Each structure stands twice: as C-alpha cells, then as structure tokens.
C-alpha positions, 0 to 999 in steps of 0.5 A: 298493829304493834309489831314493827319495832326492831328485833320483832319484825323481819324486813325484806328490802327490794331495790338497792340503788343509791337511795335504797341501799342507804335506807336498808343500811340504816335499818340494819344499823338499828337492829332490824333483821333484813333480807335484801334483793336487787336485780344486780346481785352485786348491789347486795354485797355491802349489805350482806357484809353488814348483816343482811341476808341475800335473797335469790329472787323476789318470791323468796324475799316476800315469803320470809318478810313480815314487812316488804320495803321497796325503792324502785325507779318507776311504775314499770319496775314497781309492777314487775316487782309486785305483779304476776305469778312470780311477783312479791304479792303472789308470794307474800303471806296474808297480813304482810305489810308493804311500804312502797317508797317509789313515786308510783300509782295506786294499782299495787295497793288495789291488787294487794288489798284483794290478797289481804296485804296492806300497802302504804305509799311512803314517798321520799323527800330528800337526797342521798346525803339526807338518807345518810344523816337520817334527815329524810322526810317521808310522805305516806298514804294509806291506812292510818293505823298502819302509819302509826304502827310503822313509825319505828321503821320510819324513825330509823330512816327519817327525821319527820314523817307525815300521813297525808290521807288514803292510798296515793296521797303520799305520792301526790304530796311528793309530786307537789314537793318535787314541782317546787324542787325542780321549778325552783332549781330552774329559777336558780339557774336562770337567775345565776346565768342572768347575773353571769351574763351581766358581768357578775363574778360567778363565784361571788354571785353564788356565795352571796346567794347562799347568804340570802333568804330567797334560796330554799334549803333544798337548793342551798347545798347545790350552790357550793357544788355548782361553784366547782361544777360538781353535778355528780348525782345526789338526786339524778336528773333522770328521776327529776324528769320522771317526776315532772312527767308524772306531775304533768300527767296528773295536771292534765287529768285534773285540768290544772295548767302548769306552764312553768313546770312544762318549761322546766321539764323541757330544759331537763329533757334537753340536758338529759340528751347529753347522756350523762348520769348527773344531778338535777342541778345540771340545769345550771349547765344547760342554761349557761350553755344556752346563754353562751357563758359556759365555755369558761366554766363547764367541765363537760 
C-alpha cells in the first residue's frame, strides 16, 4: 500500500463540522484531490471555493474515492453514513480504504471486511485550534500495513500518530485519553472554585495556576478563556459527555469501577441542560453556580 501520497489518491470526506471542515481544508492545502459531503450543503461551500468537489450524496462520493475519511458525531451517524443499500460501503469499490475518525464501534470494520474494504479507526485527540495548527494526535486501530501507507495523510493533519493495535484499539485509546481530559477539567474547576470561595482573587488564582506544573497542557489553554468567561466551543461539552457515556459503557462491560468519571459525567449532564452549545470547560461555570460564587462572574 503505497498510493496514499498527495496527487496519487482521490479522497472523499464526509462530515464537515468544526473538526471535519478544518481537517478537509488541511488536506486540500497539501495538494490532495478531495470530494466533500455533509448533510448540510452549505458546509461544503467554503471547501468548494478552495478546490474541493461537492458530492450530491454519499454513494456519489464513495464511488469516486480511493480513500474515504469521515468525522461524525456519534455511532448513529456512522451507521447511517456507512450502512444500508445507500451507504458508503455499498457504493465503494473493493480495495477502497476508510479512515473513520469518529469515536465509533467495530461494526463498520466488520461489515466492510466482507466487502473487501479496509477500515481503520483513527480517533482524534485535540481541538479545533490543534487542527488549524496541524498539531493533532491521531490514535489508530487496524491493519498495520495500512497505517504505514496512510502516514502521508496523517502527516498532513497531525503532529503525531500512533498505531495502537487491531480495529477498535484507536477508539479505546481515545476513551482513555478523554477520561483524563474530562475528569481533569472537572478537577481544575473544583480547585478553582475552592480558592474563589475561600477568598482568592479569581483572575490572580487562574494566572498563578497557569504557572504551575499541575495543570495539564490540554487544560492550560482553558485558564485564560475561563478568566474572561469564554466558553465558546472548541471541544463541545455535548461531545465530551458523549465520550463519557462510551467510557462508562466500556467500563461496565469490563467490570471497571470509575466513580470519579461517573461524577464528572453527572456534572456535565447538568450543565448541558442549559441548552447552550459550549466548550467542555463550562463545567467551571457549573461548579461556580453550585458554590454560589458565579453571580459576579457568569455571562450566562
């Protein structure tokens, strides 16, 4: 498998949300021929202006692509895109490669294998700024030879990429990573609210935390945004909670107790009830509300 370099392969990209549109744009910038599709036709417009070819539907995209990439919101969306008589698998040619970048199940891999289509789960670690900077981390599960062949594509969008094992391993590693991401954000929120409640100046508290070694890099950039009450979505809270649901489902299947993750999931769910589209760092606002210190800070 050596045909995955730019100008030697036709890409099809399905799912042009905040992450998918940015990933597709980076592939275009690096010379790939790319056909784009999203249920919302308007989402392909910017990519078309930059050289992408719009597809009218999923079969049209699948028939034209050597490599199909997708970045979708949940398992249901993945099954709708790939399954059924009008799905991508039914339309794709044998030998087509699928790089599925959602946090999804093994079912698509198993269905595709019967059709001579190789699927690799390529989970994404990183938010929209990381896509724009090309600094994503990719976590892949599937055929080891395919992983090597796909590295030119990975290098166009990510700083580092790892092969974790057979199909499903990339998704599992993403759940491990996002356990720490979500639980860590909850810990930061609780610590900050403790300091606020005990009389520390909020702005100074956040500034000092940014100079300590205890805040993980993934949370570091959130401190300045929290200081100005900016919870606009980089990694949406609803997606973090979707991953928490998957984490707890796997934990139950493996009989692994995760009491801290369960608590963080409940806090996320309570904040989601506000109905706003906001970043997962909005758990800070939820904890301030619960502690009664949010009235002077919140922009809700």
